[in-house]
Legacy VTK file of the C-alpha trace (Angstrom):
# vtk DataFile Version 3.0
C-alpha trace
ASCII
DATASET POLYDATA
POINTS 623 float
-80.351 148.262 -33.656
-79.613 148.327 -30.000
-75.737 148.200 -30.758
-76.255 151.046 -33.403
-78.245 153.255 -30.866
-75.209 152.839 -28.456
-72.719 154.022 -31.064
-74.834 156.785 -31.996
-75.081 157.856 -28.296
-71.409 157.540 -28.125
-70.703 159.818 -31.173
-73.276 162.443 -29.898
-71.441 162.401 -26.506
-68.152 162.861 -28.344
-69.659 165.722 -30.327
-71.151 167.410 -27.414
-67.657 167.228 -25.515
-65.819 168.622 -28.335
-68.338 171.452 -28.835
-67.917 172.004 -24.957
-64.165 171.970 -25.054
-63.892 174.164 -28.065
-66.465 176.675 -26.423
-64.291 176.881 -23.287
-61.005 177.388 -25.345
-62.851 179.994 -27.228
-64.131 181.968 -24.107
-60.665 181.628 -22.562
-58.856 182.986 -25.551
-61.353 185.779 -25.770
-60.921 186.690 -22.116
-57.114 186.648 -22.422
-57.159 188.992 -25.468
-59.559 191.349 -23.785
-57.501 191.335 -20.574
-54.030 191.481 -22.410
-53.858 195.177 -22.629
-52.956 197.015 -19.460
-55.790 198.567 -17.412
-55.917 202.139 -16.150
-57.332 200.718 -13.050
-53.981 199.514 -12.087
-52.798 203.234 -11.474
-52.020 203.661 -7.777
-50.610 206.773 -5.684
-47.077 205.924 -4.936
-44.126 205.223 -7.299
-44.082 204.827 -11.100
-42.423 201.606 -11.763
-40.280 201.825 -15.054
-39.018 198.420 -15.192
-36.928 198.104 -18.431
-36.544 194.463 -19.347
-35.548 195.045 -22.884
-34.540 197.662 -25.242
-35.880 201.315 -25.990
-36.873 201.444 -29.648
-38.290 203.939 -32.094
-41.115 201.561 -32.806
-42.242 198.314 -31.306
-41.768 195.481 -33.612
-44.526 193.179 -34.611
-44.716 189.610 -33.255
-45.010 186.696 -35.918
-47.432 184.569 -33.968
-46.599 181.342 -35.966
-42.702 181.877 -35.459
-43.077 182.814 -31.956
-45.265 179.901 -30.902
-43.087 177.332 -32.924
-39.850 178.846 -31.209
-41.726 179.225 -27.960
-39.956 182.518 -27.576
-41.172 186.092 -28.482
-38.618 188.958 -29.331
-37.309 190.959 -26.307
-39.333 193.424 -24.623
-39.366 196.709 -26.503
-40.338 200.195 -25.024
-41.125 203.026 -27.621
-39.143 206.113 -26.801
-42.158 208.369 -27.188
-44.255 206.204 -24.726
-41.407 206.464 -22.227
-41.104 210.247 -22.413
-44.815 210.658 -22.310
-45.061 208.484 -19.411
-42.261 210.360 -17.364
-43.565 213.776 -18.404
-46.978 212.855 -17.035
-45.526 211.486 -13.872
-43.786 214.916 -13.351
-46.959 216.696 -13.304
-49.422 214.106 -11.614
-49.810 214.224 -7.903
-50.465 210.615 -7.964
-46.874 209.918 -8.352
-44.455 210.791 -5.687
-41.320 208.996 -7.168
-39.913 207.193 -10.125
-38.295 203.844 -9.864
-36.026 202.876 -12.782
-35.410 199.141 -12.776
-32.384 198.463 -15.218
-31.539 194.890 -14.075
-32.311 193.476 -17.630
-32.063 196.667 -19.584
-30.416 195.591 -22.789
-29.903 199.187 -24.267
-30.825 201.946 -26.670
-29.388 204.366 -29.191
-27.703 207.596 -27.713
-30.419 209.959 -28.859
-32.984 207.909 -27.380
-30.949 207.467 -23.942
-30.709 211.437 -24.048
-34.420 211.736 -24.659
-35.435 209.706 -21.671
-32.623 211.187 -19.534
-34.012 214.511 -20.146
-37.443 213.465 -19.242
-36.128 212.050 -15.950
-34.522 215.383 -15.468
-37.940 217.077 -15.723
-39.204 214.481 -12.973
-36.443 215.639 -10.822
-36.971 219.348 -11.521
-40.607 218.661 -10.084
-38.977 217.768 -6.986
-39.689 214.029 -7.327
-36.967 211.604 -6.664
-35.755 209.157 -9.273
-34.001 205.906 -8.047
-32.329 203.501 -10.428
-31.317 199.996 -9.371
-29.170 197.123 -11.361
-27.043 194.191 -10.588
-24.725 195.264 -13.640
-24.480 198.579 -15.448
-23.059 198.885 -18.808
-22.712 202.065 -21.237
-26.456 202.353 -21.899
-27.799 201.583 -18.518
-25.180 203.948 -16.764
-25.929 206.844 -19.147
-29.644 206.541 -18.268
-29.023 205.958 -14.612
-26.934 209.063 -14.547
-29.973 211.234 -14.682
-31.442 209.472 -11.203
-31.144 211.278 -8.015
-30.022 207.958 -6.420
-28.050 205.254 -8.332
-27.830 201.803 -6.435
-26.118 198.650 -7.332
-26.003 195.172 -5.987
-22.972 194.424 -3.738
-22.091 191.593 -6.053
-22.440 193.575 -9.205
-20.586 196.561 -10.561
-20.565 198.958 -13.505
-18.332 199.236 -16.634
-18.172 201.874 -19.110
-16.318 200.851 -22.327
-17.244 203.508 -24.923
-18.203 202.880 -28.746
-16.101 200.809 -31.017
-14.962 197.038 -31.337
-14.276 194.480 -33.925
-16.091 193.429 -37.143
-16.183 190.082 -38.730
-14.518 189.850 -42.176
-15.200 186.786 -44.430
-12.829 186.883 -47.485
-10.737 184.207 -46.132
-13.664 181.668 -45.373
-15.188 182.575 -48.878
-11.887 181.851 -50.282
-11.711 178.546 -48.783
-15.496 177.882 -49.685
-14.550 178.869 -53.173
-17.467 181.369 -53.062
-17.182 184.536 -55.401
-18.557 187.392 -53.623
-19.207 189.847 -56.537
-19.138 193.441 -54.998
-20.601 196.340 -56.984
-20.498 199.654 -55.362
-19.880 203.481 -55.332
-18.250 205.342 -52.420
-14.920 205.233 -51.172
-16.103 205.014 -47.696
-19.126 202.602 -48.446
-17.623 199.776 -46.154
-20.800 197.682 -46.010
-19.395 195.213 -48.550
-15.907 195.014 -47.019
-16.654 192.040 -44.855
-17.097 190.047 -47.944
-14.219 191.444 -50.143
-11.491 191.901 -47.471
-9.973 190.132 -44.323
-9.473 193.548 -42.464
-10.751 197.053 -42.406
-9.717 199.438 -45.170
-7.930 202.757 -44.314
-10.737 204.920 -45.628
-13.337 202.728 -43.367
-10.911 202.954 -40.279
-10.823 206.712 -40.815
-14.563 207.048 -41.082
-15.092 204.816 -38.000
-12.443 206.573 -35.848
-14.135 209.983 -36.822
-17.669 209.005 -36.177
-17.109 206.758 -32.903
-14.859 209.641 -31.600
-17.598 212.123 -32.005
-20.241 209.885 -30.503
-17.644 209.203 -27.465
-17.190 212.897 -26.820
-20.996 213.256 -26.618
-21.502 210.323 -24.582
-18.966 211.779 -21.951
-20.230 215.235 -21.952
-23.944 214.152 -21.563
-22.862 211.705 -18.911
-20.750 214.470 -16.940
-23.628 217.007 -17.234
-25.978 214.666 -15.620
-23.480 213.237 -13.166
-20.757 215.787 -12.559
-19.289 213.818 -9.517
-18.476 210.582 -11.786
-14.758 210.280 -12.518
-15.390 208.784 -16.019
-11.905 209.509 -17.287
-10.268 207.306 -14.613
-12.601 204.454 -15.446
-11.794 204.604 -19.284
-8.028 205.625 -19.339
-6.735 203.212 -16.537
-9.620 200.497 -16.094
-7.048 198.098 -14.545
-5.696 200.536 -12.080
-9.323 201.440 -11.082
-10.331 198.025 -10.453
-7.032 197.207 -8.409
-7.779 200.137 -6.233
-10.888 198.488 -5.219
-9.259 195.048 -4.672
-11.124 193.559 -7.578
-14.444 194.776 -6.142
-16.496 195.852 -9.276
-19.274 197.410 -7.023
-16.827 199.170 -4.729
-14.816 200.378 -7.641
-18.051 202.062 -9.181
-18.999 203.542 -5.999
-15.557 204.891 -5.493
-15.509 206.496 -9.124
-19.045 208.158 -8.535
-20.768 205.830 -10.951
-23.237 204.917 -8.123
-24.380 206.111 -4.769
-25.295 203.159 -2.708
-24.390 199.401 -2.719
-27.321 197.599 -1.607
-29.624 194.350 -2.295
-32.851 194.638 -4.017
-34.396 194.346 -0.592
-32.451 197.160 0.864
-33.450 199.158 -2.318
-37.062 198.309 -1.774
-36.831 199.475 1.878
-35.515 202.877 0.450
-38.358 203.348 -2.035
-40.666 202.533 1.216
-39.086 205.397 3.066
-39.879 207.677 0.130
-43.504 206.767 -0.923
-44.870 204.520 2.066
-45.421 200.876 2.620
-48.167 199.080 0.252
-50.905 198.022 2.805
-52.228 195.552 0.610
-49.348 193.528 0.234
-47.561 191.017 2.466
-44.307 191.218 0.692
-41.307 192.495 2.494
-40.454 196.181 1.690
-43.374 196.269 -0.842
-44.345 199.706 -1.824
-47.365 201.079 -3.849
-46.401 201.465 -7.373
-47.964 201.809 -10.946
-46.585 199.641 -13.811
-45.302 201.413 -16.943
-47.897 199.929 -19.293
-50.718 200.781 -17.114
-49.603 204.611 -16.673
-49.061 204.814 -20.360
-52.592 203.625 -21.115
-53.910 206.097 -18.294
-52.271 209.058 -20.095
-52.810 209.084 -23.868
-51.732 211.427 -26.433
-53.884 214.646 -26.771
-56.349 214.500 -29.568
-57.477 218.246 -29.813
-56.934 220.567 -32.630
-55.963 220.078 -36.125
-53.776 216.869 -36.723
-50.250 216.633 -37.699
-49.318 213.475 -39.058
-46.208 211.376 -38.079
-44.902 208.696 -40.101
-42.262 206.427 -38.408
-39.484 204.777 -40.575
-37.738 202.471 -38.212
-35.343 199.706 -38.915
-33.979 198.426 -42.202
-35.830 199.569 -45.156
-37.157 196.591 -47.162
-39.388 196.019 -49.903
-42.829 195.016 -49.404
-45.151 195.077 -46.519
-42.846 194.360 -43.492
-43.110 195.912 -40.162
-43.691 197.687 -37.834
-40.225 197.696 -36.412
-39.017 197.168 -39.792
-39.745 199.714 -42.681
-41.456 197.963 -45.357
-41.587 200.226 -48.232
-45.085 199.279 -49.338
-46.535 199.346 -46.001
-45.198 202.851 -45.257
-46.187 204.168 -48.604
-49.618 203.002 -48.333
-49.935 204.606 -44.672
-49.115 207.975 -46.354
-51.420 207.492 -49.149
-54.164 206.554 -46.943
-53.682 209.716 -44.940
-54.122 212.046 -48.084
-57.659 212.292 -47.217
-57.302 213.045 -43.552
-56.662 216.727 -43.946
-53.359 216.966 -42.170
-51.907 220.224 -41.315
-48.389 218.934 -41.810
-46.203 215.933 -41.868
-43.239 214.866 -39.699
-41.128 212.160 -40.894
-39.407 210.410 -37.990
-36.497 208.496 -39.132
-34.362 205.712 -37.099
-33.085 203.567 -39.988
-29.727 202.611 -41.457
-31.334 202.448 -44.758
-31.689 199.295 -46.890
-33.517 198.675 -50.385
-33.116 201.551 -52.826
-36.517 200.523 -54.521
-38.380 200.779 -51.196
-36.566 203.961 -50.008
-37.719 205.597 -53.397
-41.318 204.371 -52.737
-41.248 205.993 -49.507
-39.967 209.243 -50.787
-42.383 209.565 -53.501
-45.238 208.896 -51.111
-44.059 211.774 -48.965
-43.977 213.864 -52.047
-47.603 213.203 -52.799
-48.204 214.649 -49.247
-46.033 217.543 -49.820
-47.965 218.204 -53.104
-51.033 219.132 -51.016
-49.044 222.147 -49.961
-48.376 221.231 -46.422
-45.158 221.704 -44.662
-42.938 218.711 -44.222
-40.204 218.228 -41.560
-37.826 215.074 -40.989
-36.911 214.272 -37.253
-33.747 212.142 -37.276
-33.496 209.740 -34.085
-30.315 207.625 -33.717
-29.927 206.677 -37.318
-31.074 208.316 -40.632
-28.186 207.246 -42.834
-28.058 205.839 -46.557
-31.654 204.839 -47.559
-32.540 206.728 -44.222
-31.249 209.958 -45.780
-32.691 209.019 -49.212
-36.326 209.287 -47.615
-35.426 212.519 -45.751
-34.814 214.455 -48.873
-38.283 215.621 -49.545
-38.417 217.623 -46.147
-38.597 221.289 -45.961
-36.361 221.200 -42.846
-34.312 218.634 -41.212
-33.957 218.174 -37.513
-31.249 216.086 -35.939
-29.361 215.660 -32.680
-25.560 215.597 -32.244
-25.680 212.132 -31.525
-27.349 211.406 -34.525
-25.668 209.207 -37.312
-26.462 210.110 -40.658
-25.098 210.599 -44.397
-23.584 207.415 -45.987
-24.826 208.398 -49.189
-23.899 205.769 -51.294
-24.957 202.511 -53.078
-23.842 198.899 -53.368
-24.919 195.231 -54.314
-23.201 191.905 -53.316
-23.703 188.963 -55.447
-22.360 185.391 -54.554
-21.551 182.889 -57.627
-20.403 179.390 -57.105
-18.414 178.568 -60.144
-15.250 177.762 -58.290
-17.114 175.851 -55.605
-19.218 173.775 -58.288
-15.760 172.894 -60.156
-14.103 171.728 -57.174
-16.589 168.920 -56.799
-16.621 168.238 -60.395
-19.596 170.236 -61.483
-19.057 172.225 -64.609
-21.118 174.105 -67.223
-21.236 174.598 -70.969
-23.534 175.659 -73.553
-24.108 177.986 -76.490
-24.636 181.678 -76.285
-26.087 184.014 -78.894
-25.067 187.113 -77.197
-22.903 187.958 -74.184
-25.965 188.082 -71.813
-27.268 184.874 -72.931
-28.038 182.676 -69.839
-26.921 185.486 -67.469
-26.859 185.719 -64.557
-25.211 182.216 -64.110
-24.696 181.713 -60.608
-22.911 178.503 -61.164
-21.059 179.136 -64.384
-20.342 182.648 -63.354
-20.987 186.210 -64.717
-19.566 187.364 -68.122
-17.737 190.613 -68.045
-20.531 192.239 -69.923
-22.808 191.055 -66.860
-20.274 192.515 -64.317
-20.138 195.851 -66.409
-24.004 196.151 -66.423
-24.480 195.677 -62.870
-21.643 198.173 -61.813
-23.230 200.624 -64.258
-26.617 200.410 -62.724
-24.999 200.863 -59.222
-23.171 204.046 -60.446
-26.433 205.245 -62.100
-28.275 204.581 -58.677
-25.405 206.772 -57.119
-26.095 209.638 -59.405
-29.678 209.421 -58.518
-28.857 209.617 -55.036
-26.576 212.767 -55.542
-29.276 214.385 -57.311
-31.881 213.961 -54.885
-29.735 215.314 -52.009
-28.444 218.296 -54.133
-31.947 219.398 -55.221
-33.089 218.786 -51.436
-30.172 220.733 -49.968
-29.567 223.273 -52.393
-25.909 221.798 -53.472
-24.280 221.077 -56.540
-23.640 217.547 -57.584
-19.847 217.797 -56.979
-20.656 219.229 -53.444
-22.870 216.289 -52.431
-20.159 213.869 -53.912
-17.493 215.364 -51.879
-19.589 214.843 -48.618
-20.771 211.637 -49.943
-18.900 208.583 -51.240
-20.648 206.562 -48.396
-18.999 208.651 -45.675
-20.926 208.619 -42.326
-21.243 211.771 -40.230
-22.427 212.626 -36.729
-25.324 214.934 -36.171
-22.892 217.950 -35.360
-20.817 217.575 -38.277
-23.758 216.942 -40.665
-25.225 220.389 -39.654
-22.066 222.097 -40.438
-21.706 220.619 -43.904
-25.387 221.121 -44.731
-27.137 217.667 -44.588
-29.180 218.853 -41.446
-30.750 222.212 -40.685
-30.892 222.417 -37.006
-30.727 220.597 -33.716
-33.700 219.143 -32.045
-35.945 216.277 -31.612
-39.383 215.459 -32.758
-41.122 217.873 -30.307
-39.037 220.709 -32.311
-40.044 219.305 -35.557
-43.693 219.317 -34.595
-43.291 222.725 -33.307
-41.829 223.887 -36.603
-44.516 222.253 -38.759
-47.246 223.925 -36.524
-45.698 227.316 -36.793
-45.440 226.820 -40.569
-49.191 225.766 -40.984
-50.002 228.837 -38.750
-51.359 226.850 -35.818
-51.461 228.249 -32.222
-50.456 226.427 -29.242
-53.036 223.906 -28.144
-54.495 224.213 -31.559
-53.008 220.722 -33.022
-51.880 217.373 -31.972
-49.669 214.725 -33.305
-51.420 211.867 -35.160
-49.017 208.978 -35.680
-49.977 207.125 -38.803
-50.249 203.220 -38.501
-51.672 200.949 -35.993
-51.063 200.028 -32.290
-49.910 196.554 -31.478
-52.796 193.973 -31.664
-54.236 192.242 -28.762
-52.830 188.973 -29.796
-49.191 190.795 -30.101
-49.558 191.789 -26.406
-50.731 188.407 -25.453
-47.896 186.788 -27.226
-45.532 188.787 -25.584
-46.854 188.364 -22.029
-46.981 184.526 -22.735
-43.713 184.004 -24.338
-41.299 186.449 -23.192
-38.505 184.898 -21.046
-38.438 185.955 -17.307
-34.772 186.462 -17.345
-32.642 186.679 -14.184
-30.343 189.217 -13.081
-26.811 189.107 -14.412
-23.743 190.429 -12.869
-20.760 192.010 -14.915
-19.232 188.651 -15.735
-22.488 187.377 -17.134
-23.018 190.478 -19.393
-19.755 190.207 -20.707
-20.558 186.205 -21.522
-23.772 187.184 -23.226
-21.713 188.733 -26.234
-21.251 185.395 -27.370
-25.007 185.183 -28.445
-24.546 188.646 -30.109
-21.543 187.459 -32.115
-23.654 184.224 -33.447
-26.607 187.070 -34.217
-23.820 188.936 -36.295
-22.714 185.928 -38.107
-26.385 184.971 -38.992
-27.047 188.709 -40.227
-23.995 188.933 -42.188
-24.384 185.658 -44.139
-28.131 186.462 -44.589
-27.096 189.675 -46.289
-24.926 187.882 -48.697
-27.147 185.115 -49.470
-30.520 186.531 -49.513
-32.067 187.978 -52.884
-31.578 191.790 -52.741
-31.480 194.560 -55.350
-29.521 197.651 -54.970
-28.786 198.730 -51.385
-28.377 202.033 -49.553
-27.468 200.560 -46.359
-25.131 201.932 -43.811
-22.968 198.980 -42.094
-21.230 201.585 -39.720
-24.577 202.619 -38.220
-25.329 199.258 -36.685
-24.646 198.980 -33.138
-21.506 197.253 -31.898
-22.220 194.850 -30.571
-25.533 194.126 -32.238
-27.321 193.820 -28.643
-30.629 195.069 -29.754
-31.488 194.437 -33.288
-35.370 194.211 -33.695
-35.602 193.300 -37.500
-36.725 189.866 -38.007
-34.210 187.322 -38.852
-34.261 186.364 -42.704
-33.920 182.549 -43.098
-30.802 181.956 -45.280
-29.755 178.355 -45.258
-26.147 179.236 -44.918
-26.952 181.357 -41.761
-29.034 178.372 -40.264
-25.782 176.166 -40.518
-23.482 178.621 -38.984
-25.894 179.181 -36.150
-26.248 175.358 -35.751
-22.481 174.965 -35.651
-21.876 177.919 -33.423
-24.623 177.045 -30.894
LINES 1 624
623 0 1 2 3 4 5 6 7 8 9 10 11 12 13 14 15 16 17 18 19 20 21 22 23 24 25 26 27 28 29 30 31 32 33 34 35 36 37 38 39 40 41 42 43 44 45 46 47 48 49 50 51 52 53 54 55 56 57 58 59 60 61 62 63 64 65 66 67 68 69 70 71 72 73 74 75 76 77 78 79 80 81 82 83 84 85 86 87 88 89 90 91 92 93 94 95 96 97 98 99 100 101 102 103 104 105 106 107 108 109 110 111 112 113 114 115 116 117 118 119 120 121 122 123 124 125 126 127 128 129 130 131 132 133 134 135 136 137 138 139 140 141 142 143 144 145 146 147 148 149 150 151 152 153 154 155 156 157 158 159 160 161 162 163 164 165 166 167 168 169 170 171 172 173 174 175 176 177 178 179 180 181 182 183 184 185 186 187 188 189 190 191 192 193 194 195 196 197 198 199 200 201 202 203 204 205 206 207 208 209 210 211 212 213 214 215 216 217 218 219 220 221 222 223 224 225 226 227 228 229 230 231 232 233 234 235 236 237 238 239 240 241 242 243 244 245 246 247 248 249 250 251 252 253 254 255 256 257 258 259 260 261 262 263 264 265 266 267 268 269 270 271 272 273 274 275 276 277 278 279 280 281 282 283 284 285 286 287 288 289 290 291 292 293 294 295 296 297 298 299 300 301 302 303 304 305 306 307 308 309 310 311 312 313 314 315 316 317 318 319 320 321 322 323 324 325 326 327 328 329 330 331 332 333 334 335 336 337 338 339 340 341 342 343 344 345 346 347 348 349 350 351 352 353 354 355 356 357 358 359 360 361 362 363 364 365 366 367 368 369 370 371 372 373 374 375 376 377 378 379 380 381 382 383 384 385 386 387 388 389 390 391 392 393 394 395 396 397 398 399 400 401 402 403 404 405 406 407 408 409 410 411 412 413 414 415 416 417 418 419 420 421 422 423 424 425 426 427 428 429 430 431 432 433 434 435 436 437 438 439 440 441 442 443 444 445 446 447 448 449 450 451 452 453 454 455 456 457 458 459 460 461 462 463 464 465 466 467 468 469 470 471 472 473 474 475 476 477 478 479 480 481 482 483 484 485 486 487 488 489 490 491 492 493 494 495 496 497 498 499 500 501 502 503 504 505 506 507 508 509 510 511 512 513 514 515 516 517 518 519 520 521 522 523 524 525 526 527 528 529 530 531 532 533 534 535 536 537 538 539 540 541 542 543 544 545 546 547 548 549 550 551 552 553 554 555 556 557 558 559 560 561 562 563 564 565 566 567 568 569 570 571 572 573 574 575 576 577 578 579 580 581 582 583 584 585 586 587 588 589 590 591 592 593 594 595 596 597 598 599 600 601 602 603 604 605 606 607 608 609 610 611 612 613 614 615 616 617 618 619 620 621 622
């Protein structure tokens, strides 16, 4: 009995210890979650510190907690463009903020429309006679365009700046698939629909080259015009037309070359830059760090300056990222999720609806689910406007067709009216290793689709016919929306991609403007006075665990010079390989997707990676 009592006391002690441990862990986790969100108490008089350690996006993506913890890495930091613009506009009018510090040392990039939106907000800060200072070790196209709106641009003496312009090479896999004896069966409509070319060709087709040249030429003209407007002293023509002569004139010193070309104003270390900020806003009396200045972090400032909530609500639904079937997102446009958000808002007495699109398209079924959900809102008799951000192409245009009015910017990429599907079969690969198939059919479709034995001609014909029917549906929706005939839409369709300026000329877009213009138009149509309405964004904010995971898992990346920035393109190439092969190997239906709309290189894709086995093998081989 004495022995049993000792054992019992030991078990009770273990139990009590475990209970205490779990209670400590629970309260520690609860404290972490409650303190994960930024506190408005962090707001101080001095500078607003806009430290962009990631990408500017339309909508912040959701962190998958399991995947992030297993990988021990969260996606890169993301900064919603509306929060940035809201924060800068608040800083322009708030006496607590005397300057804005734009830290671009680890800025990944953004679309041209987002860069222009943030740049114009920086201009409004400067118009309020508040200095904007930008710093980076190395500037590239996106960071340089953003910094151009600053009153002082600094670069590290060991860094530099390079502006390359849009364009580059894509990867083509027809030769590899032939060697692997994989038959990529392509079904498409649209002479310019080049999304399937990487699987059927070894180079770019002439129509695709024509389309890319026209699109990138227009975007490049807009980039240069916006850059010269923001920074007239910069000699961007010298940089882009004779980069070798430009660098040689500075004896190979990229920082000096940037200074001579007017891209930057000052060469200086981080400490020297901080000392300059101290001159403008004063020293931080509470810090012992050298050249410390009082500052408010961006997240705390956003929390302290929420969107207004007075007056009637105008709903805003965001369609950002690839359009996919199901509940995916935010950051990816899951058709079911977005349709549910719209339907849940049917009882909210919205005065109008703005559909904000920043998507290259994707699933036809998901695009149609979103379109019909928008129509259910429109059936209530409310005005509906579409605001196009960087991308609203293919499926991204499909969902825009219910709009009463479409707003876009000259830098918007839109159009790509076309449909495709690509399905791999392995009859040749199987035969090469001695695997064959045989059997009995009662009809040409018996046993189809057969991915090992191959497709019958009848199966190919049915699939192509379904794609052609999908294209006709697309033409009908666009024609009905834009008051154009079927043949008129077909002439501007065929998968061709347009910049926003041309899209307005050919009738795909009604007028230039951003989301504020779309909201103002809806308010006017709803007969709401200024101050009598507010924007209500449909959906949920990131959860506390999402914020906590980002703060725990995001890498604290180091600064990088120009050479290191170029070297990072290797990772982007691997990401491109994975995305391309996942698109081939994953199970998908009809696609209204714009390959031309993807950034080149894919520096800031935020959609979660699909887990195709071939993509994983390639990633392992490459890295």
